[in-house]
Biopython code that builds the backbone (N, CA, C, O; Angstrom):
import numpy as np
from Bio.PDB.StructureBuilder import StructureBuilder

atoms = [
    (1, "MET", "N", (0.769, -1.145, 0.009)),
    (1, "MET", "CA", (-0.016, -0.018, -0.017)),
    (1, "MET", "C", (0.874, 1.245, -0.018)),
    (1, "MET", "O", (1.956, 1.294, 0.567)),
    (2, "GLN", "N", (0.361, 2.206, -0.686)),
    (2, "GLN", "CA", (1.125, 3.459, -0.764)),
    (2, "GLN", "C", (0.506, 4.474, 0.176)),
    (2, "GLN", "O", (-0.701, 4.511, 0.415)),
    (3, "ASN", "N", (1.394, 5.283, 0.685)),
    (3, "ASN", "CA", (0.926, 6.384, 1.502)),
    (3, "ASN", "C", (0.351, 7.429, 0.606)),
    (3, "ASN", "O", (1.002, 7.929, -0.311)),
    (4, "GLN", "N", (-0.876, 7.748, 0.887)),
    (4, "GLN", "CA", (-1.482, 8.778, 0.059)),
    (4, "GLN", "C", (-1.691, 10.055, 0.898)),
    (4, "GLN", "O", (-2.206, 9.994, 2.015)),
    (5, "THR", "N", (-1.296, 11.177, 0.361)),
    (5, "THR", "CA", (-1.504, 12.437, 1.028)),
    (5, "THR", "C", (-2.542, 13.245, 0.293)),
    (5, "THR", "O", (-2.570, 13.259, -0.938)),
    (6, "TYR", "N", (-3.316, 13.855, 0.968)),
    (6, "TYR", "CA", (-4.407, 14.649, 0.385)),
    (6, "TYR", "C", (-3.905, 16.080, 0.192)),
    (6, "TYR", "O", (-3.473, 16.717, 1.153)),
    (7, "VAL", "N", (-3.956, 16.567, -0.984)),
    (7, "VAL", "CA", (-3.486, 17.899, -1.303)),
    (7, "VAL", "C", (-4.635, 18.668, -1.863)),
    (7, "VAL", "O", (-5.295, 18.200, -2.790)),
    (8, "THR", "N", (-4.906, 19.864, -1.321)),
    (8, "THR", "CA", (-5.965, 20.679, -1.827)),
    (8, "THR", "C", (-5.402, 21.593, -2.918)),
    (8, "THR", "O", (-4.268, 22.061, -2.818)),
    (9, "ARG", "N", (-6.161, 21.830, -3.904)),
    (9, "ARG", "CA", (-5.704, 22.753, -4.958)),
    (9, "ARG", "C", (-6.114, 24.174, -4.618)),
    (9, "ARG", "O", (-5.512, 25.140, -5.087)),
    (10, "ARG", "N", (-7.091, 24.280, -3.839)),
    (10, "ARG", "CA", (-7.525, 25.640, -3.493)),
    (10, "ARG", "C", (-6.854, 26.099, -2.223)),
    (10, "ARG", "O", (-7.350, 25.852, -1.124)),
    (11, "THR", "N", (-5.775, 26.740, -2.364)),
    (11, "THR", "CA", (-5.034, 27.256, -1.208)),
    (11, "THR", "C", (-5.061, 28.777, -1.155)),
    (11, "THR", "O", (-4.300, 29.404, -0.419)),
    (12, "ALA", "N", (-5.927, 29.337, -1.927)),
    (12, "ALA", "CA", (-6.002, 30.795, -1.951)),
    (12, "ALA", "C", (-6.609, 31.332, -0.689)),
    (12, "ALA", "O", (-7.062, 30.558, 0.154)),
    (13, "ALA", "N", (-6.632, 32.635, -0.533)),
    (13, "ALA", "CA", (-7.081, 33.252, 0.707)),
    (13, "ALA", "C", (-8.612, 33.062, 0.864)),
    (13, "ALA", "O", (-9.121, 32.934, 1.977)),
    (14, "THR", "N", (-9.288, 33.049, -0.223)),
    (14, "THR", "CA", (-10.767, 32.861, -0.176)),
    (14, "THR", "C", (-11.050, 31.483, -0.758)),
    (14, "THR", "O", (-11.069, 31.278, -1.972)),
    (15, "SER", "N", (-11.262, 30.582, 0.131)),
    (15, "SER", "CA", (-11.568, 29.234, -0.381)),
    (15, "SER", "C", (-13.019, 28.923, -0.122)),
    (15, "SER", "O", (-13.620, 29.489, 0.791)),
    (16, "PHE", "N", (-13.583, 28.055, -0.886)),
    (16, "PHE", "CA", (-14.960, 27.644, -0.719)),
    (16, "PHE", "C", (-15.034, 26.652, 0.423)),
    (16, "PHE", "O", (-14.600, 25.510, 0.278)),
    (17, "VAL", "N", (-15.554, 27.050, 1.509)),
    (17, "VAL", "CA", (-15.707, 26.177, 2.630)),
    (17, "VAL", "C", (-17.165, 26.202, 3.034)),
    (17, "VAL", "O", (-17.853, 27.204, 2.842)),
    (18, "ARG", "N", (-17.603, 25.174, 3.556)),
    (18, "ARG", "CA", (-19.023, 25.082, 3.948)),
    (18, "ARG", "C", (-19.394, 26.077, 5.023)),
    (18, "ARG", "O", (-18.652, 26.279, 5.985)),
    (19, "ASN", "N", (-20.543, 26.695, 4.852)),
    (19, "ASN", "CA", (-21.075, 27.730, 5.783)),
    (19, "ASN", "C", (-20.138, 28.963, 5.977)),
    (19, "ASN", "O", (-20.092, 29.559, 7.053)),
    (20, "ARG", "N", (-19.440, 29.300, 4.957)),
    (20, "ARG", "CA", (-18.596, 30.518, 5.043)),
    (20, "ARG", "C", (-18.776, 31.325, 3.756)),
    (20, "ARG", "O", (-18.811, 30.792, 2.647)),
    (21, "ASN", "N", (-18.887, 32.617, 3.961)),
    (21, "ASN", "CA", (-19.085, 33.500, 2.790)),
    (21, "ASN", "C", (-17.716, 33.625, 2.022)),
    (21, "ASN", "O", (-16.632, 33.589, 2.604)),
    (22, "THR", "N", (-17.855, 33.768, 0.735)),
    (22, "THR", "CA", (-16.631, 33.879, -0.091)),
    (22, "THR", "C", (-16.423, 35.346, -0.473)),
    (22, "THR", "O", (-15.426, 35.659, -1.124)),
    (23, "VAL", "N", (-17.300, 36.230, -0.104)),
    (23, "VAL", "CA", (-17.189, 37.630, -0.418)),
    (23, "VAL", "C", (-16.680, 38.387, 0.784)),
    (23, "VAL", "O", (-17.187, 38.243, 1.896)),
    (24, "ARG", "N", (-15.668, 39.198, 0.539)),
    (24, "ARG", "CA", (-15.195, 40.044, 1.647)),
    (24, "ARG", "C", (-15.708, 41.450, 1.436)),
    (24, "ARG", "O", (-15.642, 42.027, 0.350)),
    (25, "HIS", "N", (-16.226, 41.971, 2.544)),
    (25, "HIS", "CA", (-16.771, 43.298, 2.515)),
    (25, "HIS", "C", (-15.755, 44.255, 3.173)),
    (25, "HIS", "O", (-15.141, 43.925, 4.188)),
    (26, "THR", "N", (-15.604, 45.382, 2.604)),
    (26, "THR", "CA", (-14.697, 46.416, 3.206)),
    (26, "THR", "C", (-15.529, 47.249, 4.198)),
    (26, "THR", "O", (-16.700, 47.544, 3.958)),
    (27, "LYS", "N", (-14.904, 47.607, 5.289)),
    (27, "LYS", "CA", (-15.626, 48.395, 6.297)),
    (27, "LYS", "C", (-15.762, 49.826, 5.802)),
    (27, "LYS", "O", (-14.809, 50.419, 5.297)),
    (28, "ARG", "N", (-16.926, 50.351, 5.954)),
    (28, "ARG", "CA", (-17.157, 51.712, 5.572)),
    (28, "ARG", "C", (-16.926, 52.611, 6.759)),
    (28, "ARG", "O", (-17.372, 52.298, 7.863)),
    (29, "SER", "N", (-16.259, 53.692, 6.569)),
    (29, "SER", "CA", (-15.996, 54.673, 7.621)),
    (29, "SER", "C", (-16.450, 56.050, 7.199)),
    (29, "SER", "O", (-16.693, 56.293, 6.016)),
    (30, "LEU", "N", (-16.563, 56.922, 8.120)),
    (30, "LEU", "CA", (-16.945, 58.273, 7.789)),
    (30, "LEU", "C", (-15.823, 58.993, 7.118)),
    (30, "LEU", "O", (-14.650, 58.733, 7.385)),
    (31, "GLY", "N", (-16.185, 59.911, 6.233)),
    (31, "GLY", "CA", (-15.177, 60.677, 5.567)),
    (31, "GLY", "C", (-14.681, 61.788, 6.450)),
    (31, "GLY", "O", (-15.224, 62.046, 7.524)),
    (32, "SER", "N", (-13.615, 62.457, 5.970)),
    (32, "SER", "CA", (-13.011, 63.536, 6.761)),
    (32, "SER", "C", (-13.955, 64.709, 6.984)),
    (32, "SER", "O", (-13.937, 65.335, 8.045)),
    (33, "ILE", "N", (-14.779, 65.006, 5.985)),
    (33, "ILE", "CA", (-15.710, 66.152, 6.105)),
    (33, "ILE", "C", (-16.799, 65.787, 7.127)),
    (33, "ILE", "O", (-17.186, 66.629, 7.937)),
    (34, "SER", "N", (-17.287, 64.561, 7.096)),
    (34, "SER", "CA", (-18.297, 64.163, 8.058)),
    (34, "SER", "C", (-17.779, 64.195, 9.416)),
    (34, "SER", "O", (-18.511, 64.590, 10.324)),
    (35, "GLN", "N", (-16.505, 63.789, 9.658)),
    (35, "GLN", "CA", (-15.948, 63.765, 10.987)),
    (35, "GLN", "C", (-15.756, 65.227, 11.469)),
    (35, "GLN", "O", (-15.977, 65.492, 12.650)),
    (36, "ILE", "N", (-15.361, 66.171, 10.615)),
    (36, "ILE", "CA", (-15.223, 67.559, 10.968)),
    (36, "ILE", "C", (-16.581, 68.131, 11.380)),
    (36, "ILE", "O", (-16.671, 68.872, 12.358)),
    (37, "VAL", "N", (-17.639, 67.789, 10.633)),
    (37, "VAL", "CA", (-18.987, 68.290, 10.918)),
    (37, "VAL", "C", (-19.452, 67.774, 12.256)),
    (37, "VAL", "O", (-20.016, 68.526, 13.051)),
    (38, "ILE", "N", (-19.219, 66.475, 12.521)),
    (38, "ILE", "CA", (-19.661, 65.851, 13.809)),
    (38, "ILE", "C", (-18.954, 66.520, 14.958)),
    (38, "ILE", "O", (-19.587, 66.874, 15.953)),
    (39, "VAL", "N", (-17.651, 66.702, 14.843)),
    (39, "VAL", "CA", (-16.858, 67.329, 15.952)),
    (39, "VAL", "C", (-17.310, 68.761, 16.170)),
    (39, "VAL", "O", (-17.431, 69.210, 17.310)),
    (40, "SER", "N", (-17.561, 69.480, 15.086)),
    (40, "SER", "CA", (-17.956, 70.898, 15.249)),
    (40, "SER", "C", (-19.378, 70.980, 15.867)),
    (40, "SER", "O", (-19.655, 71.907, 16.628)),
    (41, "MET", "N", (-20.264, 70.039, 15.553)),
    (41, "MET", "CA", (-21.614, 70.044, 16.135)),
    (41, "MET", "C", (-21.519, 69.731, 17.636)),
    (41, "MET", "O", (-22.196, 70.356, 18.453)),
    (42, "LEU", "N", (-20.660, 68.745, 17.990)),
    (42, "LEU", "CA", (-20.487, 68.414, 19.419)),
    (42, "LEU", "C", (-19.902, 69.623, 20.158)),
    (42, "LEU", "O", (-20.337, 69.935, 21.266)),
    (43, "THR", "N", (-18.955, 70.282, 19.575)),
    (43, "THR", "CA", (-18.383, 71.480, 20.198)),
    (43, "THR", "C", (-19.408, 72.533, 20.362)),
    (43, "THR", "O", (-19.426, 73.193, 21.401)),
    (44, "LEU", "N", (-20.281, 72.745, 19.393)),
    (44, "LEU", "CA", (-21.321, 73.759, 19.476)),
    (44, "LEU", "C", (-22.293, 73.412, 20.578)),
    (44, "LEU", "O", (-22.680, 74.285, 21.354)),
    (45, "VAL", "N", (-22.701, 72.147, 20.667)),
    (45, "VAL", "CA", (-23.635, 71.734, 21.725)),
    (45, "VAL", "C", (-23.060, 71.940, 23.105)),
    (45, "VAL", "O", (-23.740, 72.479, 23.979)),
    (46, "PHE", "N", (-21.823, 71.525, 23.326)),
    (46, "PHE", "CA", (-21.214, 71.709, 24.631)),
    (46, "PHE", "C", (-20.997, 73.187, 24.944)),
    (46, "PHE", "O", (-21.110, 73.598, 26.099)),
    (47, "GLY", "N", (-20.688, 73.986, 23.927)),
    (47, "GLY", "CA", (-20.576, 75.431, 24.156)),
    (47, "GLY", "C", (-21.906, 76.018, 24.588)),
    (47, "GLY", "O", (-21.946, 76.823, 25.518)),
    (48, "LEU", "N", (-22.995, 75.637, 23.935)),
    (48, "LEU", "CA", (-24.324, 76.148, 24.321)),
    (48, "LEU", "C", (-24.733, 75.734, 25.760)),
    (48, "LEU", "O", (-25.353, 76.502, 26.495)),
    (49, "ILE", "N", (-24.371, 74.530, 26.113)),
    (49, "ILE", "CA", (-24.648, 74.062, 27.460)),
    (49, "ILE", "C", (-23.844, 74.911, 28.444)),
    (49, "ILE", "O", (-24.384, 75.332, 29.467)),
    (50, "TYR", "N", (-22.556, 75.174, 28.157)),
    (50, "TYR", "CA", (-21.734, 75.997, 29.028)),
    (50, "TYR", "C", (-22.292, 77.391, 29.185)),
    (50, "TYR", "O", (-22.357, 77.910, 30.299)),
    (51, "VAL", "N", (-22.693, 78.001, 28.097)),
    (51, "VAL", "CA", (-23.219, 79.365, 28.170)),
    (51, "VAL", "C", (-24.578, 79.360, 28.988)),
    (51, "VAL", "O", (-24.835, 80.265, 29.782)),
    (52, "ALA", "N", (-25.383, 78.361, 28.768)),
    (52, "ALA", "CA", (-26.655, 78.276, 29.528)),
    (52, "ALA", "C", (-26.421, 78.183, 30.986)),
    (52, "ALA", "O", (-27.092, 78.861, 31.764)),
    (53, "GLU", "N", (-25.458, 77.339, 31.407)),
    (53, "GLU", "CA", (-25.153, 77.225, 32.839)),
    (53, "GLU", "C", (-24.575, 78.547, 33.378)),
    (53, "GLU", "O", (-24.846, 78.913, 34.521)),
    (54, "GLY", "N", (-23.776, 79.268, 32.560)),
    (54, "GLY", "CA", (-23.214, 80.546, 32.983)),
    (54, "GLY", "C", (-24.291, 81.603, 33.201)),
    (54, "GLY", "O", (-24.190, 82.408, 34.126)),
    (55, "THR", "N", (-25.297, 81.606, 32.375)),
    (55, "THR", "CA", (-26.380, 82.591, 32.481)),
    (55, "THR", "C", (-27.276, 82.243, 33.695)),
    (55, "THR", "O", (-27.840, 83.124, 34.344)),
    (56, "LYS", "N", (-27.382, 80.962, 33.967)),
    (56, "LYS", "CA", (-28.162, 80.617, 35.214)),
    (56, "LYS", "C", (-27.451, 81.151, 36.452)),
    (56, "LYS", "O", (-28.092, 81.695, 37.352)),
    (57, "ALA", "N", (-26.142, 81.000, 36.499)),
    (57, "ALA", "CA", (-25.404, 81.537, 37.641)),
    (57, "ALA", "C", (-25.537, 83.037, 37.757)),
    (57, "ALA", "O", (-25.685, 83.574, 38.855)),
    (58, "THR", "N", (-25.483, 83.725, 36.600)),
    (58, "THR", "CA", (-25.663, 85.181, 36.612)),
    (58, "THR", "C", (-27.042, 85.606, 37.123)),
    (58, "THR", "O", (-27.174, 86.555, 37.896)),
    (59, "SER", "N", (-28.077, 84.865, 36.663)),
    (59, "SER", "CA", (-29.433, 85.248, 37.126)),
    (59, "SER", "C", (-29.575, 85.024, 38.619)),
    (59, "SER", "O", (-30.201, 85.825, 39.314)),
    (60, "PHE", "N", (-28.987, 83.921, 39.123)),
    (60, "PHE", "CA", (-29.020, 83.662, 40.550)),
    (60, "PHE", "C", (-28.307, 84.780, 41.337)),
    (60, "PHE", "O", (-28.759, 85.210, 42.398)),
    (61, "ASP", "N", (-27.156, 85.236, 40.761)),
    (61, "ASP", "CA", (-26.380, 86.318, 41.377)),
    (61, "ASP", "C", (-27.234, 87.549, 41.445)),
    (61, "ASP", "O", (-27.266, 88.222, 42.475)),
    (62, "TYR", "N", (-27.938, 87.867, 40.362)),
    (62, "TYR", "CA", (-28.803, 89.039, 40.328)),
    (62, "TYR", "C", (-29.887, 88.962, 41.382)),
    (62, "TYR", "O", (-30.162, 89.938, 42.081)),
    (63, "GLU", "N", (-30.498, 87.799, 41.492)),
    (63, "GLU", "CA", (-31.573, 87.643, 42.518)),
    (63, "GLU", "C", (-31.013, 87.786, 43.916)),
    (63, "GLU", "O", (-31.653, 88.399, 44.770)),
    (64, "ILE", "N", (-29.836, 87.237, 44.175)),
    (64, "ILE", "CA", (-29.217, 87.357, 45.480)),
    (64, "ILE", "C", (-28.923, 88.836, 45.821)),
    (64, "ILE", "O", (-29.178, 89.298, 46.933)),
    (65, "SER", "N", (-28.385, 89.550, 44.834)),
    (65, "SER", "CA", (-28.079, 90.949, 45.097)),
    (65, "SER", "C", (-29.361, 91.760, 45.342)),
    (65, "SER", "O", (-29.343, 92.707, 46.128)),
    (66, "THR", "N", (-30.438, 91.414, 44.701)),
    (66, "THR", "CA", (-31.699, 92.095, 44.926)),
    (66, "THR", "C", (-32.202, 91.804, 46.377)),
    (66, "THR", "O", (-32.634, 92.722, 47.073)),
    (67, "VAL", "N", (-32.143, 90.587, 46.799)),
    (67, "VAL", "CA", (-32.543, 90.237, 48.166)),
    (67, "VAL", "C", (-31.677, 90.898, 49.204)),
    (67, "VAL", "O", (-32.158, 91.364, 50.236)),
    (68, "GLU", "N", (-30.358, 90.935, 48.910)),
    (68, "GLU", "CA", (-29.425, 91.593, 49.871)),
    (68, "GLU", "C", (-29.734, 93.136, 49.953)),
    (68, "GLU", "O", (-29.660, 93.720, 51.033)),
    (69, "SER", "N", (-30.060, 93.741, 48.863)),
    (69, "SER", "CA", (-30.386, 95.171, 48.947)),
    (69, "SER", "C", (-31.668, 95.392, 49.759)),
    (69, "SER", "O", (-31.769, 96.369, 50.500)),
    (70, "GLU", "N", (-32.668, 94.470, 49.619)),
    (70, "GLU", "CA", (-33.905, 94.587, 50.430)),
    (70, "GLU", "C", (-33.568, 94.376, 51.884)),
    (70, "GLU", "O", (-34.151, 95.053, 52.730)),
    (71, "ILE", "N", (-32.705, 93.520, 52.214)),
    (71, "ILE", "CA", (-32.346, 93.241, 53.594)),
    (71, "ILE", "C", (-31.644, 94.504, 54.187)),
    (71, "ILE", "O", (-31.910, 94.902, 55.321)),
    (72, "THR", "N", (-30.792, 95.078, 53.422)),
    (72, "THR", "CA", (-30.104, 96.308, 53.883)),
    (72, "THR", "C", (-31.081, 97.453, 54.129)),
    (72, "THR", "O", (-30.955, 98.173, 55.119)),
    (73, "GLU", "N", (-32.071, 97.629, 53.220)),
    (73, "GLU", "CA", (-33.097, 98.682, 53.395)),
    (73, "GLU", "C", (-33.930, 98.400, 54.655)),
    (73, "GLU", "O", (-34.243, 99.330, 55.398)),
    (74, "MET", "N", (-34.293, 97.141, 54.908)),
    (74, "MET", "CA", (-35.145, 96.827, 56.057)),
    (74, "MET", "C", (-34.355, 96.993, 57.357)),
    (74, "MET", "O", (-34.923, 97.393, 58.373)),
    (75, "ASN", "N", (-33.030, 96.687, 57.339)),
    (75, "ASN", "CA", (-32.188, 96.900, 58.533)),
    (75, "ASN", "C", (-32.100, 98.381, 58.857)),
    (75, "ASN", "O", (-32.071, 98.764, 60.027)),
    (76, "ALA", "N", (-32.057, 99.226, 57.814)),
    (76, "ALA", "CA", (-31.954, 100.646, 58.030)),
    (76, "ALA", "C", (-33.286, 101.163, 58.661)),
    (76, "ALA", "O", (-33.288, 101.974, 59.588)),
    (77, "LYS", "N", (-34.409, 100.649, 58.108)),
    (77, "LYS", "CA", (-35.728, 101.022, 58.676)),
    (77, "LYS", "C", (-35.855, 100.564, 60.114)),
    (77, "LYS", "O", (-36.389, 101.282, 60.959)),
    (78, "LYS", "N", (-35.364, 99.369, 60.388)),
    (78, "LYS", "CA", (-35.419, 98.846, 61.771)),
    (78, "LYS", "C", (-34.608, 99.764, 62.708)),
    (78, "LYS", "O", (-35.059, 100.068, 63.813)),
    (79, "ASP", "N", (-33.444, 100.193, 62.281)),
    (79, "ASP", "CA", (-32.634, 101.087, 63.156)),
    (79, "ASP", "C", (-33.339, 102.392, 63.389)),
    (79, "ASP", "O", (-33.317, 102.921, 64.501)),
    (80, "ASP", "N", (-34.007, 102.960, 62.296)),
    (80, "ASP", "CA", (-34.746, 104.232, 62.462)),
    (80, "ASP", "C", (-35.910, 104.061, 63.427)),
    (80, "ASP", "O", (-36.177, 104.932, 64.255)),
    (81, "LEU", "N", (-36.599, 102.928, 63.311)),
    (81, "LEU", "CA", (-37.729, 102.714, 64.247)),
    (81, "LEU", "C", (-37.230, 102.454, 65.670)),
    (81, "LEU", "O", (-37.926, 102.804, 66.623)),
    (82, "ALA", "N", (-36.053, 101.854, 65.847)),
    (82, "ALA", "CA", (-35.543, 101.701, 67.220)),
    (82, "ALA", "C", (-35.234, 103.059, 67.836)),
    (82, "ALA", "O", (-35.462, 103.256, 69.029)),
    (83, "VAL", "N", (-34.731, 103.978, 67.065)),
    (83, "VAL", "CA", (-34.391, 105.321, 67.567)),
    (83, "VAL", "C", (-35.705, 106.040, 67.920)),
    (83, "VAL", "O", (-35.808, 106.672, 68.972)),
    (84, "GLU", "N", (-36.686, 105.937, 67.047)),
    (84, "GLU", "CA", (-37.971, 106.606, 67.306)),
    (84, "GLU", "C", (-38.678, 106.001, 68.550)),
    (84, "GLU", "O", (-39.312, 106.727, 69.315)),
    (85, "LYS", "N", (-38.563, 104.688, 68.738)),
    (85, "LYS", "CA", (-39.121, 104.047, 69.936)),
    (85, "LYS", "C", (-38.459, 104.567, 71.189)),
    (85, "LYS", "O", (-39.116, 104.889, 72.180)),
    (86, "ALA", "N", (-37.133, 104.642, 71.123)),
    (86, "ALA", "CA", (-36.407, 105.155, 72.299)),
    (86, "ALA", "C", (-36.804, 106.617, 72.619)),
    (86, "ALA", "O", (-36.958, 106.987, 73.783)),
    (87, "ARG", "N", (-36.957, 107.403, 71.598)),
    (87, "ARG", "CA", (-37.328, 108.764, 71.779)),
    (87, "ARG", "C", (-38.719, 108.901, 72.401)),
    (87, "ARG", "O", (-38.923, 109.733, 73.285)),
    (88, "LEU", "N", (-39.681, 108.086, 71.940)),
    (88, "LEU", "CA", (-41.030, 108.173, 72.506)),
    (88, "LEU", "C", (-41.052, 107.556, 73.870)),
    (88, "LEU", "O", (-41.836, 108.026, 74.695)),
    (89, "ASN", "N", (-40.269, 106.547, 74.197)),
    (89, "ASN", "CA", (-40.212, 106.007, 75.553)),
    (89, "ASN", "C", (-39.618, 107.039, 76.504)),
    (89, "ASN", "O", (-40.092, 107.171, 77.632)),
    (90, "SER", "N", (-38.604, 107.766, 76.080)),
    (90, "SER", "CA", (-37.968, 108.748, 76.997)),
    (90, "SER", "C", (-38.926, 109.888, 77.270)),
    (90, "SER", "O", (-38.954, 110.378, 78.399)),
    (91, "VAL", "N", (-39.709, 110.337, 76.311)),
    (91, "VAL", "CA", (-40.693, 111.412, 76.575)),
    (91, "VAL", "C", (-41.758, 110.897, 77.529)),
    (91, "VAL", "O", (-42.163, 111.600, 78.455)),
    (92, "ALA", "N", (-42.218, 109.643, 77.299)),
    (92, "ALA", "CA", (-43.246, 109.097, 78.162)),
    (92, "ALA", "C", (-42.746, 108.930, 79.613)),
    (92, "ALA", "O", (-43.470, 109.254, 80.554)),
    (93, "THR", "N", (-41.537, 108.436, 79.791)),
    (93, "THR", "CA", (-41.008, 108.261, 81.129)),
    (93, "THR", "C", (-40.729, 109.583, 81.797)),
    (93, "THR", "O", (-40.905, 109.731, 83.006)),
    (94, "ALA", "N", (-40.296, 110.542, 81.011)),
    (94, "ALA", "CA", (-39.998, 111.878, 81.603)),
    (94, "ALA", "C", (-41.288, 112.559, 82.064)),
    (94, "ALA", "O", (-41.312, 113.200, 83.115)),
    (95, "SER", "N", (-42.347, 112.422, 81.285)),
    (95, "SER", "CA", (-43.568, 113.098, 81.712)),
    (95, "SER", "C", (-44.243, 112.366, 82.873)),
    (95, "SER", "O", (-45.031, 112.979, 83.594)),
    (96, "ALA", "N", (-43.974, 111.137, 83.067)),
    (96, "ALA", "CA", (-44.625, 110.355, 84.157)),
    (96, "ALA", "C", (-43.729, 110.404, 85.429)),
    (96, "ALA", "O", (-44.141, 109.871, 86.459)),
    (97, "SER", "N", (-42.556, 111.005, 85.398)),
    (97, "SER", "CA", (-41.690, 110.968, 86.571)),
    (97, "SER", "C", (-42.168, 112.044, 87.596)),
    (97, "SER", "O", (-42.864, 112.993, 87.235)),
    (98, "THR", "N", (-41.774, 111.861, 88.876)),
    (98, "THR", "CA", (-42.225, 112.803, 89.940)),
    (98, "THR", "C", (-41.404, 114.084, 89.866)),
    (98, "THR", "O", (-41.867, 115.145, 90.285)),
    (99, "VAL", "N", (-40.209, 113.992, 89.344)),
    (99, "VAL", "CA", (-39.423, 115.210, 89.210)),
    (99, "VAL", "C", (-40.023, 116.145, 88.195)),
    (99, "VAL", "O", (-40.097, 117.355, 88.408)),
    (100, "ALA", "N", (-40.461, 115.561, 87.061)),
    (100, "ALA", "CA", (-41.094, 116.400, 85.981)),
    (100, "ALA", "C", (-42.424, 116.947, 86.473)),
    (100, "ALA", "O", (-42.815, 118.035, 86.053)),
    (101, "ALA", "N", (-43.138, 116.238, 87.347)),
    (101, "ALA", "CA", (-44.401, 116.744, 87.817)),
    (101, "ALA", "C", (-44.212, 117.944, 88.751)),
    (101, "ALA", "O", (-45.074, 118.821, 88.811)),
    (102, "SER", "N", (-43.128, 117.986, 89.457)),
    (102, "SER", "CA", (-42.933, 119.089, 90.419)),
    (102, "SER", "C", (-42.336, 120.295, 89.737)),
    (102, "SER", "O", (-42.207, 121.334, 90.383)),
    (103, "MET", "N", (-41.966, 120.226, 88.485)),
    (103, "MET", "CA", (-41.399, 121.383, 87.762)),
    (103, "MET", "C", (-42.505, 122.329, 87.321)),
    (103, "MET", "O", (-43.659, 121.947, 87.126)),
    (104, "GLU", "N", (-42.098, 123.568, 87.176)),
    (104, "GLU", "CA", (-42.990, 124.600, 86.687)),
    (104, "GLU", "C", (-42.856, 124.682, 85.165)),
    (104, "GLU", "O", (-41.829, 124.325, 84.588)),
    (105, "ASP", "N", (-43.932, 125.167, 84.536)),
    (105, "ASP", "CA", (-43.828, 125.394, 83.075)),
    (105, "ASP", "C", (-42.905, 126.538, 82.789)),
    (105, "ASP", "O", (-42.789, 127.488, 83.562)),
    (106, "ALA", "N", (-42.244, 126.424, 81.648)),
    (106, "ALA", "CA", (-41.312, 127.533, 81.317)),
    (106, "ALA", "C", (-42.044, 128.641, 80.644)),
    (106, "ALA", "O", (-42.856, 128.419, 79.746)),
    (107, "THR", "N", (-41.749, 129.874, 81.092)),
    (107, "THR", "CA", (-42.348, 131.024, 80.481)),
    (107, "THR", "C", (-41.250, 132.039, 80.162)),
    (107, "THR", "O", (-40.195, 132.069, 80.795)),
    (108, "VAL", "N", (-41.524, 132.821, 79.213)),
    (108, "VAL", "CA", (-40.535, 133.843, 78.821)),
    (108, "VAL", "C", (-40.704, 135.043, 79.745)),
    (108, "VAL", "O", (-41.780, 135.638, 79.804)),
    (109, "THR", "N", (-39.659, 135.395, 80.456)),
    (109, "THR", "CA", (-39.771, 136.561, 81.365)),
    (109, "THR", "C", (-39.381, 137.831, 80.686)),
    (109, "THR", "O", (-39.863, 138.904, 81.049)),
    (110, "GLY", "N", (-38.556, 137.742, 79.748)),
    (110, "GLY", "CA", (-38.128, 138.967, 79.068)),
    (110, "GLY", "C", (-36.906, 138.684, 78.206)),
    (110, "GLY", "O", (-36.322, 137.600, 78.225)),
    (111, "TYR", "N", (-36.559, 139.700, 77.464)),
    (111, "TYR", "CA", (-35.394, 139.607, 76.624)),
    (111, "TYR", "C", (-34.341, 140.555, 77.067)),
    (111, "TYR", "O", (-34.626, 141.620, 77.614)),
    (112, "ALA", "N", (-33.107, 140.164, 76.827)),
    (112, "ALA", "CA", (-32.022, 141.020, 77.219)),
    (112, "ALA", "C", (-31.901, 142.189, 76.256)),
    (112, "ALA", "O", (-31.983, 142.039, 75.036)),
    (113, "THR", "N", (-31.699, 143.379, 76.862)),
    (113, "THR", "CA", (-31.506, 144.552, 75.995)),
    (113, "THR", "C", (-30.146, 145.123, 76.248)),
    (113, "THR", "O", (-29.548, 144.910, 77.303)),
    (114, "GLU", "N", (-29.672, 145.835, 75.295)),
    (114, "GLU", "CA", (-28.319, 146.386, 75.473)),
    (114, "GLU", "C", (-28.298, 147.681, 76.154)),
    (114, "GLU", "O", (-27.227, 148.250, 76.365)),
]
sb = StructureBuilder()
sb.init_structure("model")
sb.init_model(0)
sb.init_chain("A")
sb.init_seg("    ")
for serial, (resi, resn, name, xyz) in enumerate(atoms, 1):
    if name == "N":
        sb.init_residue(resn, " ", resi, " ")
    sb.init_atom(name, np.array(xyz, "f"), 0.0, 1.0, " ", f" {name:<3s}", serial, name[0])
structure = sb.get_structure()
């Protein structure tokens, strides 16, 4: 008996094998212009988000400054009212004291002449 070796004739890169495609497809990729457009759109979107967040912070700062100015005005009014209260209390206590009750009313006796 002779030794028999099996040699295939089809040794090319694309051989006909069961359950395998013989067509090779090339991968499609985006072109350079498409890539530039996509990157610029992403940059634009992130820029708009950044600007929107910045304006939110500015509007909050404006609201805070408005509230702080109202607080300052009300503190000034409170101080004025505290002074007025002290003035009215001092007049009321002075008129109710026994020393003030024993005093005579002031009258003009005359003017100095030269």
